[in-house]
C-alpha positions in Angstrom: 0.1 -0.2 0.5 1.5 4.0 -0.7 1.9 5.7 1.9 0.8 9.3 1.9 3.8 11.0 0.4 4.2 8.3 -2.6 0.0 9.0 -3.3 0.5 12.7 -3.6 3.8 12.0 -5.4 1.8 9.6 -8.1 -0.6 12.1 -8.4 1.5 15.5 -9.4 4.0 15.5 -12.0 6.8 17.5 -10.9 7.3 19.0 -14.0 3.3 20.4 -15.0 3.3 21.9 -11.0 7.0 23.8 -12.0 5.5 24.5 -15.2 3.1 27.1 -13.7 6.2 28.7 -12.2 9.1 28.9 -14.6 9.0 28.2 -18.7 10.7 24.8 -19.3 11.9 23.8 -23.2 13.7 20.8 -23.6 17.3 19.7 -23.1 18.6 16.2 -23.4 15.7 14.0 -21.1 15.2 17.1 -18.8 13.5 20.0 -19.1 15.2 23.6 -18.6 14.5 26.9 -17.9 14.6 30.0 -15.5 15.4 29.4 -12.2 12.5 30.2 -10.0 14.5 31.4 -7.0 16.7 33.2 -8.1 17.4 36.0 -10.5 19.9 34.5 -13.6 19.8 35.8 -17.7 21.2 32.0 -18.6 18.9 28.7 -17.7 20.9 26.8 -15.2 17.1 25.1 -13.6 16.5 21.5 -14.5 13.9 19.5 -14.0 14.3 15.4 -14.6 10.9 13.9 -15.7 12.3 10.8 -15.5 13.7 10.8 -11.7 10.8 13.4 -11.0 13.7 15.4 -9.2 15.1 19.3 -9.7 18.4 20.7 -9.5 19.5 24.9 -10.4 23.2 25.1 -11.1 23.0 28.7 -10.3 21.6 28.6 -6.8 22.7 25.2 -5.5 19.7 23.7 -5.0 17.3 20.8 -5.9 15.9 18.1 -4.7 12.1 16.8 -5.4 8.7 18.4 -5.8 8.2 18.8 -1.9 11.4 20.1 -1.8 10.2 22.5 -4.3 7.6 23.7 -2.9 9.4 23.5 0.3 11.7 26.2 -1.0 9.7 28.7 -3.7 6.3 28.9 -1.0 9.1 29.5 2.4 7.0 26.5 4.0 8.5 24.0 6.5 7.9 20.5 5.3 4.2 19.9 7.4 2.8 23.0 5.6 3.9 21.5 2.6 2.8 18.3 2.8 -0.6 20.1 3.8 -0.6 22.1 1.0 0.0 19.7 -1.8 -2.3 16.9 -0.1 -5.3 19.9 -0.9 -4.1 19.8 -4.9 -3.5 16.3 -5.2 -6.6 15.2 -3.3 -5.3 13.3 -0.8 -7.5 13.9 2.3 -5.0 14.8 5.1 -6.9 16.2 8.1 -4.6 17.3 10.9 -2.7 14.8 10.4 -3.4 12.0 8.6 -3.6 9.0 10.2 -1.6 6.7 8.5 1.3 9.1 8.1 0.6 9.2 12.3 1.4 5.6 12.0 4.2 5.1 10.0 6.2 7.5 11.9 5.1 6.6 14.9 5.9 3.6 13.2 9.5 5.0 12.4 10.5 6.5 15.6 10.0 2.7 17.7 11.2 0.7 14.8 15.0 3.5 15.4 14.5 3.5 18.9 14.5 -0.5 19.4 17.1 -0.7 16.8 19.5 1.9 19.3 19.2 -0.4 22.1 19.9 -3.6 20.3 23.2 -1.6 17.9 23.9 -0.5 21.7 24.0 -4.2 23.3 26.0 -5.0 20.3 28.6 -2.6 21.2 29.1 -3.7 24.7 29.1 -7.5 23.8 32.0 -7.1 21.3 35.8 -6.0 23.1 37.2 -5.1 19.6 34.7 -2.9 18.6 34.6 -1.2 22.1 39.1 -0.7 21.4 38.1 0.8 18.1 36.3 3.3 20.1 39.2 4.5 22.3 41.5 4.4 20.6 39.0 7.1 18.5 39.2 9.1 21.6 35.6 8.5 23.2 35.1 7.9 27.0 32.2 5.4 28.4 30.3 8.3 29.0 30.2 10.2 26.2 29.7 6.7 24.4 26.7 5.8 26.8 25.6 10.3 26.5 24.8 9.3 22.9 24.2 6.1 22.6 27.1 4.7 20.1 26.0 1.8 18.9 27.6 -1.1 16.5 26.0 -3.5 14.0 27.5 -6.7 13.5 28.7 -8.0 9.9 25.3 -9.9 8.1 22.3 -9.0 6.0 19.8 -9.9 8.2 20.5 -9.1 11.8 18.3 -6.0 11.9 15.9 -7.9 10.1 15.5 -10.1 12.0 15.5 -8.2 16.2 13.4 -5.8 14.8 10.9 -8.5 13.2 10.7 -10.2 16.8 9.2 -7.3 17.8 6.4 -6.6 15.7 7.9 -4.5 13.1 7.3 -5.1 9.2 9.5 -4.9 6.3 7.5 -1.8 5.0 8.3 0.2 8.9 11.6 -1.1 9.1 12.1 0.7 5.5 10.2 3.7 6.4 13.4 4.1 9.4 15.5 4.1 7.0 17.3 0.2 8.8 17.3 -2.1 5.3 17.0 -1.6 1.9 14.9 -3.4 -1.2 16.9 -5.8 -2.8 16.2 -4.7 -6.3 15.4 -7.7 -9.4 19.1 -8.5 -9.9 20.6 -8.4 -6.6 22.9 -10.9 -5.0 22.6 -10.7 -1.3 20.5 -13.0 0.6 16.6 -12.1 1.4 15.4 -11.8 4.1 13.8 -15.3 5.4 12.9 -18.3 2.9 9.9 -16.6 1.9 11.6 -14.1 -0.3 10.6 -10.6 1.9 13.2 -8.9 -0.4 15.2 -6.0 2.4 18.7 -6.3 4.2 20.7 -4.4 5.9 21.3 -0.7 5.8 24.3 -1.0 8.1 26.9 -3.6 8.8 30.0 -3.9 10.0 29.9 0.1 11.3 30.0 1.8 14.8 26.9 3.4 15.0 25.9 7.0 16.1 22.2 7.8 16.5 20.8 11.3 14.9 18.8 12.3 17.5 15.6 15.7 16.7 16.1 19.2 18.8 13.8 16.9 21.1 15.2 14.1 21.5 13.9 11.4 19.3 16.0 8.8 17.1 15.3 10.2 13.6 18.2 8.2 11.7 21.9 6.6 11.9 25.6 7.4 10.3 27.4 4.9 10.2 31.3 4.6 10.1 32.5 1.6 8.7 35.5 -0.1 10.8 39.0 -1.0 9.7 40.1 -4.0 9.3 42.3 -4.5 12.5 39.3 -3.6 14.4 36.4 -6.1 12.5 35.9 -4.3 9.5 36.1 -5.8 5.8 39.7 -6.4 4.9 38.8 -4.0 1.0 37.5 -1.3 2.0 37.7 0.2 -1.4 34.7 -1.7 -1.5 32.6 0.5 1.1 31.9 4.2 2.1 33.4 5.1 4.7 30.2 6.2 6.1 26.3 5.5 5.2 23.9 8.0 6.6 20.4 7.2 7.1 18.2 8.2 3.4 15.8 10.8 3.9 12.4 9.6 5.3 9.5 10.3 7.1 11.1 11.1 10.2 14.6 12.6 9.1 15.4 15.5 6.4 19.4 15.4 7.0 18.8 18.9 6.1 17.1 19.6 9.1 18.9 18.1 11.8 21.5 19.6 13.4 23.7 16.2 15.4 24.2 17.3 18.9 21.9 19.6 19.3 19.3 18.0 21.5 22.0 18.1 24.2 23.7 21.1 23.4 21.1 24.0 22.6 20.6 24.7 26.0 24.3 25.8 26.4 24.1 27.2 23.1 20.9 29.7 24.3 22.1 30.4 27.5 26.0 31.2 26.2 24.5 32.9 23.0 26.8 31.2 20.4 27.1 28.0 19.1 30.0 26.0 17.6 29.3 24.7 14.0 31.7 21.2 12.8 31.9 19.0 10.2 31.5 16.0 11.6 30.0 13.5 14.4 33.5 13.2 15.7 34.2 16.3 15.8 31.2 16.9 17.6 31.2 14.7 20.1 35.1 14.9 21.3 34.2 18.8 21.5 31.6 18.2 23.8 33.5 15.7 25.7 36.6 17.9 25.9 33.8 20.6 27.3 32.8 22.3 24.8 29.1 22.1 25.6 28.0 24.9 22.9 29.2 22.4 19.9 27.2 21.2 16.8 27.7 19.9 14.0 26.3 19.8 10.3 27.0 15.9 9.7 26.3 14.8 6.0 25.0 17.6 4.3 26.3 21.8 3.8 24.9 23.5 6.3 20.8 24.6 5.1 18.6 27.7 5.8 16.6 25.4 7.8 19.9 24.2 9.8 20.5 28.4 10.4 17.2 29.4 11.4 16.5 26.8 13.9 20.6 27.6 15.8 19.4 31.4 15.1 16.5 31.2 17.8 18.9 29.5 20.3 22.0 32.5 19.8 23.1 35.2 17.7 27.3 34.2 17.8 28.4 31.2 15.0 32.2 29.7 15.0 32.6 27.5 12.1 35.4 24.9 12.4 35.3 23.0 8.6 38.8 20.6 7.5 40.5 23.5 5.7 41.6 21.2 2.8 39.7 22.5 -0.6 36.4 20.7 0.5 36.3 22.6 3.8 37.2 26.0 2.0 34.0 26.0 0.2 32.0 24.6 2.5 33.3 27.2 5.0 32.6 29.9 2.1 29.2 28.9 1.6 28.4 28.4 4.9 29.7 32.0 6.5 27.5 33.6 3.3 24.5 32.0 4.4 25.0 33.0 8.2 25.7 36.4 7.4 22.4 36.5 5.3 20.7 35.0 9.1 21.6 38.0 11.2 24.8 35.9 13.4 28.0 37.4 13.9 30.6 34.4 12.7 33.9 33.7 13.2 35.6 31.2 12.0 38.6 29.1 14.1 41.7 27.6 12.5 43.3 24.7 14.5 47.1 23.9 13.9 48.6 21.8 11.4 45.1 21.7 9.8 44.0 19.6 12.3 40.3 18.6 12.5 38.7 19.3 16.2 38.7 15.6 17.2 42.1 15.0 16.5 43.0 18.6 18.5 41.0 18.2 21.7 42.3 14.5 21.6 46.3 15.4 21.5 45.8 18.6 23.2 42.2 18.2 25.8 43.2 21.1 28.4 43.4 23.4 25.5 39.9 23.3 24.5 38.2 26.0 26.3 40.3 28.6 24.9 39.5 28.1 21.3 36.9 30.2 21.1 39.4 32.7 22.0 41.5 31.9 18.9 39.1 32.5 16.7 38.6 35.1 13.5 36.0 37.6 13.0 35.3 36.1 9.6 36.3 39.6 7.3 39.4 39.3 9.3 39.8 35.7 7.6 39.0 36.6 4.4 41.1 39.5 4.4 44.1 37.2 5.3 43.1 34.2 3.1 42.7 36.7 -0.6 46.1 38.0 0.4 48.2 35.0 1.2 46.7 33.8 -2.1 47.3 36.3 -4.1 50.6 36.5 -3.7 51.1 39.7 -0.4 52.2 39.8 2.6 50.9 41.3 5.5 51.1 45.2 6.0 52.4 45.6 2.2 50.6 48.1 0.7 53.0 47.9 -2.3 51.2 44.5 -4.3 51.4 43.8 -7.6 48.4 44.4 -9.9 47.5 41.1 -10.6 47.1 39.9 -7.3 45.1 44.1 -6.3 42.8 42.8 -8.9 42.2 38.6 -7.7 42.1 39.8 -4.0 39.2 42.9 -5.1 37.8 40.4 -7.0 37.3 37.3 -3.7 36.6 40.2 -1.1 34.6 42.6 -3.2 31.5 39.8 -3.2 32.4 39.1 0.5 32.0 42.4 1.9 28.4 42.9 0.3 27.2 40.0 2.3 27.5 42.4 5.4 24.6 43.7 6.5 25.5 46.1 8.2 26.6 49.5 6.8 29.0 50.7 9.4 30.5 46.9 9.1 30.8 47.6 5.6 32.3 51.0 5.7 34.5 49.5 8.5 36.0 47.0 6.1 36.1 49.3 2.4 38.5 51.3 4.7 40.9 48.3 5.5 40.7 47.2 2.6 41.5 50.7 0.5 44.8 51.1 3.1 45.8 47.3 2.1 45.4 48.1 -2.3 46.2 51.8 -2.0 42.8 52.2 -3.7 40.4 55.0 -2.6 37.3 54.4 -0.5 34.8 56.1 -3.1 36.2 54.0 -6.6 35.5 50.6 -4.2 32.2 51.7 -2.9 31.8 52.6 -7.0 33.0 49.1 -7.5 30.8 47.2 -4.8 28.1 48.8 -5.7 28.2 46.7 -9.5 29.2 43.5 -7.7 27.1 41.0 -6.5 27.2 39.3 -3.3 29.2 35.8 -2.9 25.7 33.9 -3.3 24.2 35.7 -6.1 27.3 35.0 -7.6 26.1 32.3 -9.9 26.1 32.0 -13.9 27.7 33.8 -16.0 26.6 34.4 -20.5 30.5 33.8 -21.5 31.4 31.0 -20.0 35.3 31.6 -19.6 34.3 35.1 -17.6 32.3 32.3 -14.8 35.0 30.3 -14.9 37.6 32.1 -14.2 35.4 34.3 -11.1 34.9 30.8 -9.8 38.3 30.0 -9.5 38.4 33.9 -8.5 36.3 33.1 -5.6 37.2 29.9 -4.7 34.1 28.0 -4.4 34.6 25.2 -6.2 37.6 24.0 -8.1 38.3 23.8 -11.9 39.1 20.4 -11.0 36.2 19.3 -9.0 33.7 21.1 -11.5 35.4 18.2 -14.2 35.4 15.6 -11.5 31.1 16.1 -11.6 30.9 16.7 -15.1 32.7 13.4 -15.5 30.4 11.3 -13.2 27.2 12.9 -15.0 28.4 12.4 -18.9 29.5 8.4 -17.4 26.0 8.1 -16.7 25.2 8.3 -19.9 27.7 6.3 -21.4 27.4 3.1 -19.1 29.6 1.3 -21.4 32.1 3.7 -20.8 32.8 2.8 -16.9 36.4 0.9 -17.1 37.4 4.7 -18.9 36.3 6.7 -16.3 37.7 4.4 -13.5 41.2 4.3 -15.2 41.7 8.3 -14.6 40.3 7.8 -10.8 43.4 8.2 -10.0 43.9 12.1 -11.1 40.0 13.2 -9.5 40.2 14.7 -6.2 40.4 12.6 -3.2 37.1 13.2 -2.1 35.7 12.3 -5.0 37.7 9.1 -5.5 35.2 6.4 -3.2 32.2 7.5 -4.5 33.8 7.4 -8.2 35.2 3.9 -7.9 31.6 3.0 -6.5 30.2 4.6 -9.5 31.8 2.9 -11.5 31.0 -1.1 -9.8 27.2 0.3 -10.4 27.6 1.5 -13.8 29.7 -2.2 -14.9 27.0 -4.3 -13.1 24.0 -2.3 -14.3 22.5 -2.4 -10.8 22.7 0.3 -7.4 25.4 1.1 -5.2 24.0 1.1 -1.7 26.4 3.8 -0.8 25.1 6.4 -3.8 22.4 8.2 -2.5 19.4 8.6 -4.5 19.6 12.2 -4.5 23.7 12.1 -5.1 22.6 10.1 -8.9 19.4 13.1 -9.9 22.2 15.7 -9.6 24.2 13.9 -11.5 21.8 12.9 -14.1 20.0 16.5 -14.1 24.6 17.9 -14.7 25.0 16.4 -17.5 21.9 17.0 -19.5 22.7 21.1 -18.1 26.4 20.1 -19.5 25.8 19.2 -22.8 22.8 21.9 -23.7 25.8 24.4 -23.7 26.9 22.4 -26.2 26.4 22.1 -30.1 23.4 19.7 -31.0 23.6 16.0 -31.2 26.9 16.0 -29.6 28.4 12.6 -28.4 28.0 12.6 -24.4 30.5 9.3 -25.0 33.0 11.6 -26.8 32.2 14.6 -24.3 33.1 12.0 -21.7 36.7 11.0 -23.0 37.7 15.2 -23.5 36.5 16.0 -20.3 38.6 13.3 -18.7 41.9 14.3 -20.7 41.3 17.9 -19.2 41.1 16.5 -16.0 43.9 14.5 -16.0 45.7 17.8 -17.3 44.8 20.1 -14.4 44.6 17.5 -11.7 48.1 17.9 -12.5 48.7 21.4 -13.1 47.2 21.6 -8.9 50.1 19.5 -8.1 52.7 21.0 -10.1 51.0 25.0 -8.8 51.4 23.4 -5.0 55.3 21.6 -5.6 56.3 25.4 -6.4 54.7 26.5 -3.0 56.8 23.7 -1.8 60.1 24.5 -3.3 59.5 27.8 -2.6 59.4 27.7 0.9 61.7 25.2 1.2 64.6 27.8 -0.8 63.8 29.9 2.1 64.1 27.4 5.0 67.0 25.9 2.8 66.1 22.6 3.3 68.2 21.4 -0.2 67.3 17.7 1.0 63.4 19.1 0.4 64.0 20.7 -2.2 66.4 18.7 -4.5 63.5 16.4 -3.6 60.8 18.9 -4.5 62.8 19.8 -8.0 62.9 16.3 -9.0 58.8 15.8 -8.9 58.4 18.8 -10.4 60.5 17.8 -13.5 58.6 14.0 -13.6 54.9 16.1 -13.4 56.4 18.4 -15.9 57.0 15.7 -18.2 53.7 14.1 -17.3 51.5 16.9 -17.9 53.9 17.6 -21.8 52.7 13.8 -22.5 49.0 14.9 -21.3 48.9 17.9 -23.5 50.3 16.2 -26.2 47.7 13.8 -26.5 44.8 16.2 -26.1 45.8 18.1 -29.6 46.2 14.7 -30.6 42.2 14.1 -30.0 40.9 17.6 -29.4 42.9 19.8 -31.9 40.7 22.9 -30.7 42.2 22.6 -27.0 44.5 25.1 -25.3 
């Protein structure tokens, strides 16, 4: 029997519904139009009738029918549900009894599952040693309900069945997966109910909503020495509960149920990326800490925090992905009226590693955080080559700094703050305040800069803004095109070594899925929808009848080239640092690597010219 949500979606076609608000034209298997959620001149909004999903490559928002209504009408999920139920002719009074029953059963199944996972954790000495090796003490483990999902396909299915839950209840809770037609995994019983456990051989972190109810789980794969699979490349490091009736990942903050009082009392929150960062920070005494946990920071999460505090301290990993996440999060938080500071830790450590190594220093961390604009200024002039306090930086460095800073300055809500930083920028680059003010008027905010009619200017802006690197964009482009040509999975797999590290695990899973034709549980449907729409978006920018297979080959060659160039830039910086430190051994190693990379780049460029005479 279909759930009310499924019933609504079956009665309302997403393309027809969105077509009431924006004119859509065919583009591959998708439909394309101007995004109704932000102003744009070039269409970047795509709808997939096949997948009943949408995504805007301008404002970076997407989802299903319910998500569109929530974004367009500015509604919370219950309000969007009632609106769509009325349009679909699905009777929902205060709350449809079927939805209430499904919700109640899902919450009860999750609570029972947590108890069982906690029991398994207590019985397994090897898993307990792993948790201890990560720094977790027994008090934190019990406080946050950390558990263990043993290896096996039928553990939670069998346990919850004894408690009276149906497979449909377990599926609604996100605990089990329906077996596909070609799936070789074992069925739940001899009768072949066709379900298996989502979480296996994982350390389990229950996800609580703000009321303290368990609404999902995040499962971390165990290393081989602690009982995990020997071949770690076949498994995702983390698997999270998908969006369900009781869990919407963009509307939950990990740990908030425990720390909301401290956040309200102190008027500030420390926001970190992952579960372990939150738990170790809390354990070290940072009681006003929460984690985004498996998703980029969202408006819903910020609204939740804004009701409790006005000050936000962000601490994300400072790799490329972390820098992008920090960039976007600052912009969103400033839009919501937060006073934002950035906490960076020595040697690029994440919070979990830092407080484990320096448990007594946790109380001093908030004092080390920089105001967001001070952080941006340091970042801009470090990246542009200017030294602190040196106003005579070159013209090109000034251009880079202004391209980076002005869209961020425009995020400031208060004119006094904005003027103060304009003054500081004027002194730094020796350009009059009035000239900077004039340029600022012509500048879009960081969150508004999306597309440009001239493709080369768009790429240049993205590079200057340090949002999504060219290499990141090429990786996503390649994944999307590969979905169009699954027969080219081997080509993609052969080049994965050149992809940014954060894409490699996903790429391996995608290649396995394309080669086998079976869905991979580590790839969520939202990612698949995004990549499919991304491919249609990319092909729409090219001449009609462009071959997706040929375009994939060109993209992979360009990605290899950009990857080596990026590594050359990194080695160049390392070489300068080694020369300044007079480290002859390091200088020799960097020089040798630069020579090898230069030869590799020359070979790649030569091969690319052979296959694409118009390549640069």
